[in-house]
N, C-alpha and C positions, 0 to 999 in steps of 0.2 A: 504493500500500500504506500509506504514511504517513497519507494522508487517511482511509483506512478505519479505521485504528487510532484516529485522533482522534475519528471519528464514534462508534466503539464505546465509547471512553472517556467521551464526552459522554453517550451513552445509559445507560451504567452509573451515572454520577453522577446523572442524572435519575431513574433507577429507585430508587437508594438514597435520594435526596431525597424521592421520592414515598412510599416505604415509611416513612421517618421521619415525614413529615407524617401518614400514615395511622395510625401507631402513637400519635402525640401526640393526634390527634383521637379515636382509639378510647379511649385512656386517659381523656381529658377527658369523653367521652360516658359511659363507665362510671362515672366519678366523679359525674356529674349523676344518673345512675340511682340510685346509692347514696344521694345526698342526698335525692332525691325520695322514695325508699322510707322513709328515716328520718322525713321529715315525715309521710308516710301512717301509719307505725307510731305516731308520737306522737299523731296525730289519733285513732287507734283508742283510745289510752289516755284521751284527753279524753272521748270518747264513753262509754267504760266507766264512768268516775267519775260522769258526769252521769246515766247510766242507773241506777247504784247509788242515787243520790239520789232519782230518780223512783220507784224500787222501794220506798224507805223511806216515801214519802208515804202510801200506803194504810194501812199499819200505824199510822203516826202519827195519821192522821185517825180511824181506828177506835178508837184508844186515848183520844184526847181527847174524841171524841163521846160516850163513855160517861159523861162528867162531867155532873152535873145542871146545867141552865140554861147550858150552855156556848154561847157566841155562835155561832149557826148561820151567820151571814153570813161569819164568818172561815173556817169549814169550806168553805163554798161557794166563796169566793175561792181558797183553796188548791187545791181540786179543779179549778176552772176553769183555774188557772194550769198545773197539771200536764197538763191536756188540751191546752192551747195548745202546750206543749213537744212533745207527741206529734204535733202537726200539722206541725211543721217537719221535713221529710224530707230528710236528707242521707246520703250514702253513708258508713257507719261505717268503711270501709276505705280511703277515698281523700279526702285533704284537699281542701276546696273551693278553686276558683280564682276564684270569683265573690264579690267583697267583699259584695255585697248579700245573698247567701244566708247568709254567715257572720254578717252584721249581724242578719238575721232570727233566726238561731239564738241569738245573744247576747241579743237583746231578749226572746225567749221564756224563756230561762233566767234572765234578770234579773227577770222578773215572778215566776217561781217563787221565786227567792231572797227577794224582797221579801215575798211571801205567807208564806213560812216564818218570816221574821223577825217579822212581825206576829203570826203564830200563837203563837210561842214567848213573845212579850211578853204576850199575852193570858193564856197559861197561868199567868203569875205570880199571877193573881187566884184560882188554884185550888191552894192549897198541898197539899191531899190528893191531887190528881192528879199534880202534879210530884214528889211524894215517892214515888210507886209505883215498884217495881223495873222494870216494863215501860217506863214513860216514861223513866226514867233511862237504860235501855239504848238506847232509840231516840235519846235526846239525845246520848249518847256516839257512837253510830254516825253521826249526822248531823254532829256536830262533826268527826269524823275524815274524813268524806266532803268537807266543805267545805274542809278543809285540803288534801286530795288534789287537789281541783279547782284550787285556786290553784297548786299545784306543777305539775300537768300542763299547765295553760294557759301557764305560764312556760316549761316545757320545749318546748312546741309552738312558741312564738314564737322560741325559740333555734334550733330545727331549721329553721324557715321562714326565719329570717334568713340562716343559712349557705347554704341553697339559693338564696335570692333573690340573695345576693351573688355566688354562683358563676355564675348565668345572666346576670348583668349585667357580668361581668368580660371583659376581652379575652383571647383571641379568641373565648371561648365565646358571647358575645352575637351573633356573626355567624351562628351556626347553631342556637342554642337554640330559637328560635321555629319554625324549619323542622322540628326534631326533636320538636316539641310539648312543649317544656319552658316552661311559662308561670309567671309570678309568682304566688305564693300569698299571700293576705291574712293579716294578723295578728289576734289577739285584741286589742281596744283596751282601754286602761286607763280605768276610770271612777273617779269620786271614791270613795276608800276601798277600791278594788279590791285594794290590797296587803294588806288585813286581812280575813280571812274573817269572815262574819257571826258575832257573838258569841252562842253558845248556852249558855254557862255561866250558872247561876242562883245568886243569893245566897239560900240557903235560910233565912237569918236575917232577911231583909228583910221587913217587914210587907207583906202583899199589897196593901193599900190605897195604898202609896207608889208603886206602878208603874202607869202608865196606858198603854193601848194607843195 
């Protein structure tokens, strides 16, 4: 009888220990799910602001193309850059896990950023154009969008860092891969990335003083 009670007690302890481990593992798994969802949500925000910028491009091109003798090569460049952005297909609701895909996305967006910067510099030669209400409105929208892009990229990296730290921590790393929790890449910093492209103009500066 005493041996039976010992066996029962051991079984009870083992069951309680198993339940404790399951509870800990379940809580850790749910925590990873929450962190992963936070990264995906922030990725959607990044996609939204980039899409907003892309949506501004046609109106911006249409506005500046109406100026007499405006450099057509500049318009061609920005149109091509926007098209390149559209060719990089990533799921807007799920953050990429392939660094190469995120790098391709960044590269295309960077080309569009450069094209927009050059376009706005060229506009300096056209004081009548840049003084129009329509162009000023587009300028303000673009400036706000560039600021949002910087903020959302930063917030995405913060969310990804929390998630990546969690899946690499003990004991989570023992089962993270088995449960399909994989590391998510970051947006990489480029020279001057901490400062959005300058789209403010000095309306008192002579047009001839600025070169593209």
